[in-house]
N, C-alpha and C positions, 0 to 999 in steps of 0.2 A: 888134410886141408892146408892151404896155404896160410902163413901167418898174417893176414891182414885184417880188414874189417869183416866182421860176421854179418852176413846179410841174410834175413829170412828167404826162403825160397818160394816166395809168392810169384805169381804169374807177372805181376807188376814189376818186381824187382828184375826178372829176367827180361822181359820186353824193353825195360829202360836200360839195363847193361847192354842188351843187343844193338839197340838204337844209339847209344852212346858212342860206338866206335872205337873204343879203346880196347885193343886187342888183348892186353894183359888182364885187364878186368874181365873180359869176356872168357878167358881160358881159366881164370881162377874160380869164376862162377861156375863154369862147366865142371870143373874138378870138384867143388864143393856138391853140386847136385849129383854127379855120379857117385861120390862118396856117401851121400845121403840116401840114394836108391839103393845102393849095395847094403847098406845097413838095415833100412826099414822096408825095402820092396817097394810093391806097386801100391800106393795108397789108393788109387782108385779102386782096385779090387777089394782092399779092406773097407773101404766105405760101403760098397754094395753088401758085403756081408753084414754090417753093422746096420745097414738099412733093413735088410731081411730079417735079423733078430729083433728088431723094433717092431717090425709089423706082426712077426709071431706074439710077441707079449701084447700088443695092443688088441689082437683078436681076443686073447684070453681074458680081456678086462671085462 
C-alpha cells in the first residue's frame, strides 16, 4: 500500500474516489483494493459460506 491516508474499502469510498477525478487517489485506492483482495480473497463468497453455516445451525435449533 502507498503511504497516505488509510481508507476503508466500502463502496462509498470507492465511488467517491472514482467521482472525485483525482487520478493519484484513484490509483492509490485501486492498489489498496487489489492488495486487500490478494490477502483476503473474495469476500462475497465467504459471506455466502457464512450464511450457509448460519442456516444449518438455525435448523438445528
